[in-house]
Backbone bond lengths (Angstrom), bond angles and torsions (degrees), N, CA, C in turn:
res aa  C-N    CA-C-N  psi(-1)  N-CA   C-N-CA  omega(-1)  CA-C   N-CA-C  phi
1 X - - - 1.454 - - 1.520 110.91 -
2 X 1.314 114.50 147.68 1.454 121.55 173.37 1.526 107.31 -114.60
3 X 1.319 116.15 106.86 1.453 122.45 -178.92 1.526 109.27 -99.63
4 X 1.320 115.86 150.75 1.463 119.84 -177.05 1.515 110.12 -154.42
5 X 1.308 114.55 174.61 1.466 121.57 175.91 1.525 107.04 -131.63
6 X 1.318 116.91 137.10 1.456 120.38 -174.28 1.514 110.34 -135.40
7 X 1.345 115.55 157.85 1.452 120.90 177.12 1.521 112.09 117.66
8 X 1.336 117.19 -179.05 1.464 121.37 -177.81 1.531 111.98 -62.50
9 X 1.324 115.53 155.90 1.462 121.04 178.52 1.521 110.41 -56.62
10 X 1.320 116.22 127.64 1.459 121.46 179.83 1.514 114.42 86.67
11 X 1.330 116.88 -7.63 1.466 120.82 -178.59 1.536 110.75 -131.72
12 X 1.310 116.32 31.73 1.459 120.42 -177.33 1.529 111.32 -67.45
13 X 1.327 114.71 148.17 1.454 122.15 176.28 1.529 108.96 -115.93
14 X 1.342 117.30 155.46 1.461 119.81 179.47 1.521 111.58 -78.05
15 X 1.324 114.95 147.11 1.452 119.49 178.43 1.516 111.13 -154.50
16 X 1.315 115.03 174.54 1.461 120.51 172.68 1.515 108.86 -137.37
17 X 1.310 114.85 156.85 1.454 121.38 176.87 1.515 107.74 -100.70
18 X 1.348 116.82 120.32 1.460 118.32 -177.98 1.529 110.88 -80.98
19 X 1.326 116.68 178.50 1.461 121.41 -173.93 1.525 112.76 -65.73
20 X 1.336 117.09 -17.32 1.459 121.18 178.27 1.519 112.16 -95.35
21 X 1.336 117.07 3.26 1.456 120.92 -179.64 1.512 114.26 83.13
22 X 1.339 117.20 15.93 1.467 122.34 179.30 1.527 108.65 -93.73
23 X 1.332 116.29 133.66 1.460 120.84 176.96 1.527 108.92 -78.93
24 X 1.323 116.21 130.92 1.461 122.42 179.57 1.531 109.43 -117.71
25 X 1.319 115.36 140.29 1.461 121.64 -177.92 1.521 111.28 -79.54
26 X 1.333 116.40 128.88 1.468 122.23 178.99 1.520 112.82 -109.27
27 X 1.330 117.99 8.39 1.463 119.91 -171.63 1.526 113.27 -66.93
28 X 1.332 118.40 -17.16 1.466 120.32 175.76 1.525 111.39 -84.33
29 X 1.340 116.54 -6.70 1.465 121.48 -175.45 1.519 111.67 -110.63
30 X 1.344 117.36 -45.46 1.465 122.44 178.23 1.525 108.82 -133.83
31 X 1.324 115.68 153.78 1.462 120.02 179.96 1.524 111.93 -73.39
32 X 1.331 116.13 -35.88 1.459 119.96 -176.78 1.527 108.30 -164.19
33 X 1.319 115.58 165.82 1.468 121.11 171.74 1.529 105.76 -89.88
34 X 1.314 115.62 82.29 1.462 120.86 -173.25 1.523 109.51 -164.28
35 X 1.326 115.38 164.62 1.456 121.93 170.57 1.514 114.47 48.16
36 X 1.338 115.05 -129.91 1.463 121.42 -174.73 1.528 113.23 -65.38
37 X 1.317 117.17 -18.82 1.471 119.89 177.39 1.526 111.58 -66.21
38 X 1.343 117.05 -12.11 1.456 121.48 -178.43 1.527 112.85 -95.49
39 X 1.329 117.42 0.19 1.457 121.08 178.59 1.520 111.93 -71.97
40 X 1.318 116.56 161.49 1.463 121.16 -176.86 1.518 112.91 -58.53
41 X 1.335 117.58 -41.00 1.467 120.30 -178.41 1.516 111.05 -65.22
42 X 1.332 116.03 -44.08 1.460 120.22 179.37 1.527 110.95 -64.67
43 X 1.330 116.29 -43.64 1.462 119.17 179.65 1.525 111.46 -64.31
44 X 1.327 116.98 -35.25 1.468 120.16 177.88 1.530 110.74 -62.83
45 X 1.348 117.25 -39.67 1.462 120.52 178.01 1.523 111.29 -65.25
46 X 1.327 116.75 -39.68 1.462 119.81 177.87 1.529 110.75 -66.12
47 X 1.320 115.97 -36.43 1.457 121.03 -179.41 1.531 111.48 -65.95
48 X 1.327 116.36 -27.60 1.463 120.87 -178.80 1.530 113.17 -82.04
49 X 1.321 117.00 -8.89 1.464 120.06 -179.76 1.529 110.83 -69.10
50 X 1.319 115.83 152.31 1.457 121.60 171.03 1.530 107.33 -93.57
51 X 1.331 118.69 105.54 1.465 120.27 -175.42 1.524 113.92 -56.14
52 X 1.323 116.82 -30.45 1.469 118.96 -177.38 1.521 112.75 -68.53
53 X 1.332 116.87 -14.80 1.466 120.26 176.58 1.529 112.17 -90.87
54 X 1.325 116.88 -2.39 1.459 121.05 178.52 1.527 109.66 -94.85
55 X 1.340 117.90 147.04 1.470 120.36 -179.90 1.527 112.15 -60.74
56 X 1.314 115.83 141.81 1.460 120.75 174.26 1.525 110.15 -78.58
57 X 1.321 115.13 150.97 1.454 122.06 178.35 1.522 108.48 -112.04
58 X 1.319 116.62 141.40 1.465 121.79 177.96 1.535 108.91 -52.66
59 X 1.336 117.67 124.55 1.470 120.00 -176.91 1.519 113.99 -63.33
60 X 1.348 117.26 -17.82 1.466 120.35 179.15 1.522 112.61 -88.15
61 X 1.327 117.55 2.55 1.456 121.43 179.77 1.528 110.97 -66.11
62 X 1.322 116.10 140.76 1.472 120.47 176.98 1.524 110.26 -59.87
63 X 1.347 116.54 139.46 1.456 123.05 173.45 1.529 107.95 -98.39
64 X 1.320 116.41 127.88 1.452 120.82 179.38 1.515 111.35 -95.09
65 X 1.328 116.02 -175.86 1.466 120.64 173.14 1.519 108.37 -55.71
66 X 1.331 117.15 140.99 1.467 120.06 -171.67 1.523 113.32 -77.97
67 X 1.328 118.21 -8.48 1.460 122.68 175.86 1.519 108.41 -127.36
68 X 1.327 117.09 134.71 1.454 121.41 177.82 1.520 111.90 -101.72
69 X 1.315 115.97 159.01 1.471 122.53 174.52 1.533 112.07 51.49
70 X 1.320 115.60 47.63 1.472 120.61 -179.82 1.529 109.14 -66.35
71 X 1.337 115.53 125.65 1.459 119.54 179.73 1.507 113.00 -80.46
72 X 1.334 116.14 -46.53 1.467 121.61 179.56 1.524 109.52 -131.70
73 X 1.324 115.56 136.97 1.457 123.16 175.75 1.530 105.42 -116.97
74 X 1.330 115.39 95.52 1.456 122.00 -171.10 1.524 109.24 -103.79
75 X 1.315 116.68 138.33 1.460 121.04 -179.05 1.521 110.85 -123.71
76 X 1.317 114.78 149.36 1.452 122.35 177.49 1.527 108.02 -111.58
77 X 1.328 116.77 122.11 1.456 121.19 -176.59 1.518 112.69 -94.72
78 X 1.329 115.59 151.09 1.469 122.24 173.20 1.526 111.99 53.01
79 X 1.326 116.50 45.54 1.463 120.65 -173.96 1.521 113.12 -98.11
80 X 1.328 117.40 6.83 1.458 122.28 173.03 1.529 106.45 -126.82
81 X 1.318 116.84 126.36 1.462 120.68 -173.72 1.522 112.14 -55.98
82 X 1.342 116.65 -42.81 1.451 119.30 -176.86 1.523 112.30 -72.44
83 X 1.345 117.85 -27.99 1.463 119.59 173.93 1.525 110.99 -71.89
84 X 1.333 117.19 -39.76 1.463 119.73 176.14 1.522 110.02 -58.98
85 X 1.328 116.59 -40.95 1.463 120.67 -179.60 1.526 111.50 -64.47
86 X 1.356 117.09 -43.08 1.459 118.61 -178.83 1.531 111.38 -70.29
87 X 1.342 116.99 -20.50 1.459 121.80 177.46 1.527 111.62 -87.37
88 X 1.339 116.09 -5.83 1.452 120.11 -179.26 1.512 113.08 71.45
89 X 1.339 117.14 29.93 1.460 121.36 -176.74 1.524 110.14 -124.22
90 X 1.316 115.14 152.02 1.460 120.88 179.39 1.527 110.95 -71.55
91 X 1.320 116.17 146.99 1.459 120.55 174.16 1.527 108.44 -70.01
92 X 1.330 118.60 125.75 1.472 120.51 -173.82 1.526 112.64 -71.62
93 X 1.340 115.27 153.77 1.464 120.89 178.04 1.525 112.07 -81.67
94 X 1.332 117.68 -19.50 1.459 122.40 171.72 1.515 107.33 -146.28
95 X 1.327 118.54 161.91 1.465 120.24 -173.03 1.526 113.50 -55.44
96 X 1.336 114.08 133.93 1.465 121.75 173.43 1.519 107.55 -84.98
97 X 1.336 116.75 124.67 1.464 121.71 -174.30 1.527 109.91 -112.40
98 X 1.318 116.59 132.44 1.462 121.34 169.09 1.517 108.36 -145.62
99 X 1.309 116.84 171.15 1.458 121.76 -176.60 1.523 110.78 -121.44
100 X 1.317 114.80 149.27 1.456 122.07 165.41 1.523 107.16 -106.95
101 X 1.310 117.83 144.43 1.457 120.59 173.50 1.531 109.34 -63.41
102 X 1.332 116.73 138.56 1.464 118.97 179.71 1.527 111.90 -66.53
103 X 1.339 117.55 -18.45 1.467 120.45 176.51 1.522 112.24 -68.94
104 X 1.355 117.27 -9.86 1.468 121.06 175.83 1.520 112.00 -78.18
105 X 1.332 117.38 -16.50 1.469 121.23 -174.14 1.524 111.02 -67.98
106 X 1.330 115.08 137.53 1.468 120.73 176.54 1.519 108.73 -151.36
107 X 1.322 115.51 178.21 1.446 121.13 179.01 1.518 111.93 -71.18
108 X 1.330 117.02 161.24 1.463 121.33 -174.37 1.517 115.08 -66.55
109 X 1.324 117.34 -24.26 1.460 120.76 -177.33 1.521 113.00 -117.11
110 X 1.340 116.97 11.80 1.457 120.26 175.89 1.526 109.84 -72.33
111 X 1.327 116.64 159.77 1.458 120.85 -177.98 1.529 111.57 -71.55
112 X 1.321 115.54 139.48 1.464 122.69 174.20 1.522 108.50 -88.09
113 X 1.327 116.37 129.00 1.454 121.34 179.83 1.529 110.75 -100.19
114 X 1.335 116.75 127.68 1.461 121.00 172.61 1.531 107.55 -74.93
115 X 1.338 118.87 121.40 1.470 119.74 -177.15 1.534 111.79 -63.56
116 X 1.301 116.48 152.83 1.460 120.66 175.55 1.523 109.64 -61.36
117 X 1.303 116.20 133.50 1.459 121.06 -179.43 1.509 114.38 84.07
118 X 1.312 117.16 -0.22 1.470 120.60 -178.66 1.524 110.99 -72.84
119 X 1.328 114.61 140.30 1.459 120.40 172.83 1.525 111.27 -126.49
120 X 1.352 117.05 -8.84 1.467 119.97 -174.51 1.531 111.50 -143.95
121 X 1.324 117.47 59.55 1.465 120.12 176.69 1.524 109.45 -81.57
122 X 1.331 115.77 125.36 1.459 123.36 -169.29 1.527 110.17 -122.81
123 X 1.319 115.81 170.07 1.463 123.99 -177.74 1.521 110.18 -117.36
124 X 1.341 117.18 157.55 1.466 122.33 174.47 1.526 109.04 -159.22
125 X 1.323 118.13 109.42 1.457 120.78 173.55 1.527 108.30 -77.40
126 X 1.327 116.97 133.61 1.468 120.69 -176.48 1.528 111.14 -144.97
127 X 1.331 114.54 151.24 1.462 121.30 171.56 1.522 108.78 -80.23
128 X 1.334 116.40 123.08 1.449 121.46 174.65 1.515 111.04 -95.34
129 X 1.325 116.79 137.17 1.459 123.50 177.67 1.527 107.73 -114.27
130 X 1.318 117.00 126.28 1.465 121.84 -177.80 1.527 108.76 -107.26
131 X 1.321 115.71 126.01 1.463 121.55 -179.38 1.526 110.18 -77.81
132 X 1.343 116.00 136.98 1.462 120.54 179.52 1.509 113.85 -113.04
133 X 1.338 117.00 -21.66 1.463 122.15 -178.81 1.520 108.41 -140.91
134 X 1.335 116.69 140.57 1.459 120.34 -177.80 1.527 110.96 -49.97
135 X 1.318 115.57 134.23 1.468 121.99 178.01 1.524 108.24 -123.40
136 X 1.320 115.57 120.09 1.457 121.09 178.91 1.521 107.96 -142.64
137 X 1.315 116.09 118.10 1.464 122.21 -178.17 1.538 111.75 55.66
138 X 1.321 116.87 44.98 1.464 119.22 -179.84 1.520 110.41 -91.71
139 X 1.317 116.08 150.89 1.456 121.62 177.00 1.526 109.60 -82.30
140 X 1.337 115.86 167.26 1.464 119.38 175.35 1.525 111.06 -62.40
141 X 1.313 117.50 -33.61 1.464 121.34 178.72 1.525 110.89 -64.48
142 X 1.314 116.75 -37.18 1.463 121.62 -177.88 1.529 112.82 -84.99
143 X 1.321 117.05 -20.21 1.461 121.81 -164.93 1.525 114.09 -55.74
144 X 1.336 117.95 -43.44 1.452 119.50 -173.55 1.525 112.84 -68.22
145 X 1.326 117.20 -20.09 1.460 120.20 176.67 1.529 111.97 -69.06
146 X 1.320 116.28 -11.81 1.461 121.12 -179.19 1.528 112.03 -100.27
147 X 1.313 116.83 2.92 1.461 122.10 -178.50 1.526 109.87 -97.32
148 X 1.342 116.48 127.38 1.467 120.55 174.77 1.519 111.04 -79.83
149 X 1.328 116.04 -41.87 1.457 119.16 -177.73 1.508 111.81 175.56
150 X 1.342 114.47 -162.25 1.462 121.40 -170.38 1.526 110.60 -134.75
151 X 1.336 115.07 158.84 1.465 120.16 177.81 1.521 109.42 -154.84
152 X 1.320 115.72 167.94 1.464 122.58 173.55 1.524 108.73 -84.06
153 X 1.328 116.40 137.79 1.465 122.62 174.08 1.529 108.67 -128.35
154 X 1.316 117.67 137.09 1.461 122.26 166.97 1.525 106.48 -104.97
155 X 1.330 116.10 103.75 1.468 121.25 -179.32 1.526 108.69 -84.50
156 X 1.318 115.19 74.92 1.466 120.63 -179.88 1.531 109.97 -63.11
157 X 1.319 114.97 145.06 1.463 120.48 -171.36 1.526 110.35 -144.71
158 X 1.318 116.76 136.81 1.471 120.42 170.62 1.527 106.38 -100.47
159 X 1.338 116.43 106.50 1.457 120.93 -169.23 1.526 113.07 -67.06
160 X 1.311 117.99 -35.63 1.463 119.09 179.02 1.529 110.18 -66.38
161 X 1.336 116.83 -44.41 1.473 120.42 176.24 1.531 110.31 -62.25
162 X 1.340 115.67 -40.13 1.464 121.54 -174.52 1.527 112.16 -67.34
163 X 1.329 116.19 -44.64 1.461 120.56 -168.46 1.522 115.05 -104.73
164 X 1.342 117.63 -19.14 1.462 119.00 -171.70 1.527 114.40 -127.31
165 X 1.320 117.05 9.57 1.471 119.00 -178.06 1.523 112.31 -112.28
166 X 1.314 117.35 20.25 1.466 124.79 174.56 1.531 112.00 72.56
167 X 1.324 114.51 152.90 1.456 120.06 176.50 1.513 112.58 81.03
168 X 1.308 115.50 -161.42 1.455 121.58 -175.68 1.529 111.35 -80.15
169 X 1.335 115.00 173.58 1.458 120.47 -175.87 1.526 113.04 -68.87
170 X 1.328 117.82 -12.04 1.464 121.14 -171.54 1.533 112.16 -56.68
171 X 1.344 118.31 -31.56 1.469 120.15 179.82 1.526 111.84 -60.57
172 X 1.318 115.97 -37.60 1.457 119.52 -177.57 1.509 114.48 -88.53
173 X 1.326 116.66 -1.46 1.460 121.09 -173.20 1.525 114.20 -114.32
174 X 1.326 117.96 -10.16 1.464 119.87 -162.98 1.515 116.23 -114.14
175 X 1.325 118.16 8.53 1.464 118.93 179.45 1.527 110.22 -59.24
176 X 1.327 115.29 151.22 1.465 119.22 174.43 1.529 109.05 -52.61
177 X 1.317 116.57 137.56 1.474 127.14 179.74 1.525 113.45 78.55
178 X 1.328 118.83 4.63 1.470 120.54 -177.44 1.531 112.97 -85.99
179 X 1.340 117.48 12.51 1.464 119.58 -179.76 1.508 114.46 -139.14
180 X 1.336 119.33 58.88 1.466 119.74 174.81 1.529 110.47 -64.35
181 X 1.332 117.74 129.26 1.460 121.33 175.83 1.531 109.43 -131.16
182 X 1.322 115.38 139.94 1.458 120.52 -177.73 1.522 109.98 120.07
183 X 1.333 119.01 -168.16 1.458 126.70 20.10 1.528 115.38 -76.18
184 X 1.330 116.93 -25.20 1.453 119.56 -174.36 1.517 110.75 -124.80
185 X 1.316 114.91 154.19 1.456 122.28 161.96 1.527 105.57 -95.48
186 X 1.320 116.72 111.50 1.463 121.60 -179.26 1.524 107.55 -95.66
187 X 1.324 116.90 119.24 1.458 120.41 -174.78 1.528 110.87 -64.72
188 X 1.326 115.46 151.54 1.471 120.34 -168.81 1.522 113.24 -62.96
189 X 1.339 117.89 -23.79 1.466 119.41 -179.89 1.528 112.19 -67.61
190 X 1.336 117.28 -18.48 1.463 120.78 -179.08 1.531 112.66 -89.06
191 X 1.312 117.21 -10.65 1.463 121.19 -177.65 1.522 108.07 -111.66
192 X 1.320 116.07 103.98 1.469 120.37 -175.37 1.517 111.84 -62.80
193 X 1.321 117.44 -38.82 1.465 121.16 -177.81 1.521 109.65 -148.60
194 X 1.340 118.16 104.10 1.462 119.79 -179.90 1.525 113.06 -66.89
195 X 1.335 116.38 -9.77 1.469 120.21 177.89 1.525 112.42 -96.22
196 X 1.326 116.62 21.45 1.466 120.20 178.29 1.522 110.39 -146.18
197 X 1.334 115.56 53.79 1.457 121.04 -177.16 1.529 110.38 -119.70
198 X 1.337 118.31 113.49 1.468 120.52 174.09 1.531 110.52 -61.61
199 X 1.326 115.82 146.25 1.463 121.45 -178.24 1.529 109.15 -145.93
200 X 1.340 115.35 151.12 1.468 118.56 -178.24 1.516 110.21 -150.38
201 X 1.335 115.82 163.01 1.463 121.97 170.81 1.518 108.75 -148.39
202 X 1.339 115.19 135.44 1.461 122.32 178.22 1.517 110.17 -124.67
203 X 1.314 116.50 146.60 1.463 122.71 171.65 1.525 107.13 -123.37
204 X 1.316 115.76 122.78 1.464 121.90 -178.87 1.535 111.64 53.39
205 X 1.339 115.36 37.63 1.455 120.60 176.49 1.513 115.18 83.73
206 X 1.328 117.86 -5.82 1.472 120.91 177.90 1.525 109.49 -95.09
207 X 1.328 116.94 126.27 1.459 120.91 -178.17 1.532 109.49 -82.12
208 X 1.326 115.19 113.86 1.462 121.31 178.39 1.528 111.79 -97.22
209 X 1.328 116.69 -39.29 1.458 120.52 -179.95 1.527 109.33 -114.57
210 X 1.319 116.18 130.78 1.462 122.25 -179.00 1.519 106.18 -148.01
211 X 1.320 117.04 84.80 1.456 121.07 -171.14 1.509 112.78 -133.93
212 X 1.316 115.10 -161.40 1.458 121.56 -179.66 1.517 109.27 -154.74
213 X 1.319 114.95 148.83 1.465 118.96 176.47 1.528 112.00 -66.89
214 X 1.327 117.63 -9.60 1.468 118.54 179.81 1.525 112.50 -73.31
215 X 1.334 117.92 -6.83 1.464 120.26 175.89 1.528 112.47 -103.25
216 X 1.325 116.88 12.54 1.466 119.93 174.11 1.528 109.96 -59.70
217 X 1.321 116.22 141.02 1.469 121.45 175.17 1.528 110.19 -74.30
218 X 1.327 116.65 -46.97 1.464 123.24 175.39 1.525 107.84 -115.80
219 X 1.344 116.99 120.28 1.449 121.19 -178.82 1.519 112.85 -74.18
220 X 1.325 115.30 174.79 1.463 121.43 -175.34 1.530 111.57 -57.68
221 X 1.320 117.99 -48.04 1.463 120.44 -178.16 1.526 111.32 -60.48
222 X 1.326 115.93 -41.01 1.468 120.07 178.88 1.524 110.66 -64.19
223 X 1.318 116.02 -44.19 1.466 120.62 -178.73 1.527 111.16 -62.53
224 X 1.337 117.55 -47.91 1.467 120.65 -178.71 1.528 110.27 -62.21
225 X 1.322 116.11 -46.26 1.462 119.55 179.09 1.520 111.16 -61.26
226 X 1.321 117.06 -46.08 1.464 121.41 -178.36 1.526 111.28 -60.74
227 X 1.319 116.94 -47.89 1.468 119.99 179.90 1.523 111.18 -59.39
228 X 1.331 115.95 -38.46 1.472 119.84 -175.21 1.525 112.61 -69.05
229 X 1.321 117.58 -12.11 1.468 120.02 175.85 1.531 111.18 -78.87
230 X 1.334 116.97 -17.71 1.457 121.54 -174.30 1.526 113.43 -112.92
231 X 1.329 116.28 -19.79 1.471 121.04 -179.48 1.517 107.36 -160.31
232 X 1.311 116.96 151.95 1.462 118.29 172.72 1.525 108.28 -77.10
233 X 1.302 115.35 138.49 1.455 121.66 174.78 1.514 107.91 -97.29
234 X 1.326 116.03 130.64 1.457 121.73 -173.63 1.525 111.35 -109.96
235 X 1.347 117.37 153.48 1.463 120.18 177.09 1.531 111.44 -52.04
236 X 1.306 115.44 128.36 1.464 120.90 -178.80 1.502 114.29 96.64
237 X 1.335 118.81 -11.80 1.458 119.95 172.90 1.526 109.15 -63.01
238 X 1.324 116.34 144.09 1.460 122.30 -179.83 1.524 108.96 -117.17
239 X 1.326 115.53 130.72 1.464 121.88 176.84 1.522 108.19 -114.04
240 X 1.323 116.89 123.16 1.459 121.94 175.82 1.525 107.33 -100.40
241 X 1.331 116.95 121.88 1.460 121.00 -158.85 1.524 115.91 -98.12
242 X 1.319 118.62 12.13 1.453 120.55 177.51 1.515 112.48 107.85
243 X 1.330 115.41 166.47 1.461 120.76 -172.02 1.521 111.75 -126.87
244 X 1.331 117.53 147.03 1.460 120.91 173.63 1.531 110.55 -75.49
245 X 1.336 118.09 175.13 1.464 119.78 -178.71 1.518 111.92 -67.48
246 X 1.343 114.47 164.94 1.453 120.90 177.43 1.514 113.89 114.32
247 X 1.336 117.62 10.48 1.464 119.91 177.78 1.529 109.12 -71.23
248 X 1.331 115.34 163.42 1.460 120.00 -177.28 1.513 113.49 -60.64
249 X 1.337 116.34 -36.23 1.456 121.10 -179.40 1.524 111.67 -63.11
250 X 1.336 117.04 -25.72 1.452 121.15 -177.78 1.518 114.29 -89.30
251 X 1.347 117.92 -1.98 1.456 120.71 -179.66 1.536 111.03 -78.96
252 X 1.319 115.68 161.66 1.462 120.95 175.81 1.530 108.95 -130.00
253 X 1.332 118.36 103.32 1.467 126.19 1.46 1.536 111.40 -75.33
254 X 1.321 114.81 163.45 1.463 119.10 178.06 1.525 110.10 -58.05
255 X 1.343 115.48 142.47 1.467 121.77 -175.39 1.518 108.59 -128.75
256 X 1.328 117.12 129.41 1.457 120.30 -178.14 1.526 110.93 -129.04
257 X 1.323 114.70 162.48 1.459 120.72 -176.82 1.524 111.52 -71.30
258 X 1.331 115.07 150.18 1.462 121.71 177.92 1.529 108.20 -143.09
259 X 1.332 117.73 156.95 1.464 119.45 178.02 1.526 111.50 -54.06
260 X 1.324 115.11 137.25 1.453 121.67 -178.24 1.511 113.81 99.68
261 X 1.335 117.50 -16.43 1.458 120.48 177.92 1.524 110.56 -68.77
262 X 1.336 114.27 156.66 1.462 121.67 175.64 1.529 108.13 -123.06
263 X 1.332 116.08 131.16 1.455 122.34 -179.95 1.526 108.44 -112.50
264 X 1.317 116.31 137.69 1.457 121.68 169.99 1.522 107.99 -133.48
265 X 1.326 116.84 133.08 1.456 121.02 179.28 1.520 109.51 -146.95
266 X 1.340 115.55 153.38 1.447 118.79 179.97 1.514 111.84 -163.06
267 X 1.331 114.74 162.99 1.459 123.36 175.38 1.518 106.88 -132.58
268 X 1.324 116.80 136.28 1.465 121.62 -176.52 1.524 111.14 -53.89
269 X 1.333 115.79 126.43 1.451 122.19 178.87 1.507 115.52 83.76
270 X 1.340 117.07 -10.33 1.467 120.45 -174.58 1.520 113.51 -113.05
271 X 1.327 117.54 -3.67 1.445 119.62 175.81 1.515 113.59 99.33
272 X 1.337 114.48 -177.14 1.466 123.44 -172.79 1.521 109.63 -129.78
273 X 1.324 115.84 142.48 1.466 122.26 171.78 1.524 108.45 -110.40
274 X 1.353 116.33 145.83 1.464 121.98 175.23 1.518 107.60 -137.03
275 X 1.337 115.66 119.83 1.458 120.57 -175.15 1.518 111.27 -129.03
276 X 1.323 115.90 140.07 1.447 121.55 168.70 1.518 108.53 -95.08
277 X 1.316 117.50 151.63 1.461 122.67 -177.34 1.525 108.85 -107.89
278 X 1.319 116.28 130.44 1.469 121.81 -178.86 1.531 108.95 -132.16
279 X 1.325 115.90 164.22 1.466 120.95 176.10 1.506 109.63 -75.12
280 X 1.315 117.66 138.48 1.459 122.40 -179.45 1.506 113.09 -84.47
């Protein structure tokens, strides 16, 4: 299933994308694509619905973030060997964990705002993992049973704030609009192997990132299990699992986003995001 949320900012409704690419309204079935609605039992009930009996949604309707009421937005840093190398950093011996503020979350095609004072706003296409069932002290063998599905994430980053403004990376990761997720939450049964998904990102039509999740240093099961040793993961939590090489910081010369730029990014089977860049 491809689940989504549509409508004006702050007033999104739940929906699904049917096999013909038509958005169907789910608001008579679930309140939102969030929390307990992401559990296996709830997803099974949605899977049993006949989409053709659900109301159609205007195809021009805005698509919002594919998960609502996100409790934690957790990110894994330096999780691709070649990205760590282009960043001039050592490959970690265990997953590097940081957080983005949930206020950074926005729809997949909403405008990206360059923060005030920014000089190095960068892009990062990433596989997002959405938790469907509480995970606490789970093994790698058990970990995937706690995953509801997957989505595209653009882990936008202000490198000067991130690396030179003291403290943790959160300063450079949490600006408003720095967390587009979606367009869809694709349930885990539709993704045969999350470690074999081609992914790309383009700016103004130039392809900067062209990678695959098969080069992840720590795979999805490892990441979920590892995180669960330090905190409980709750339904609706989103984990952004790292980016392949090709970020702006790794270019020669370094290249960063500016107002007027257009970003396009996607992951096979999970959809495409398209964002315009504006001044914040």
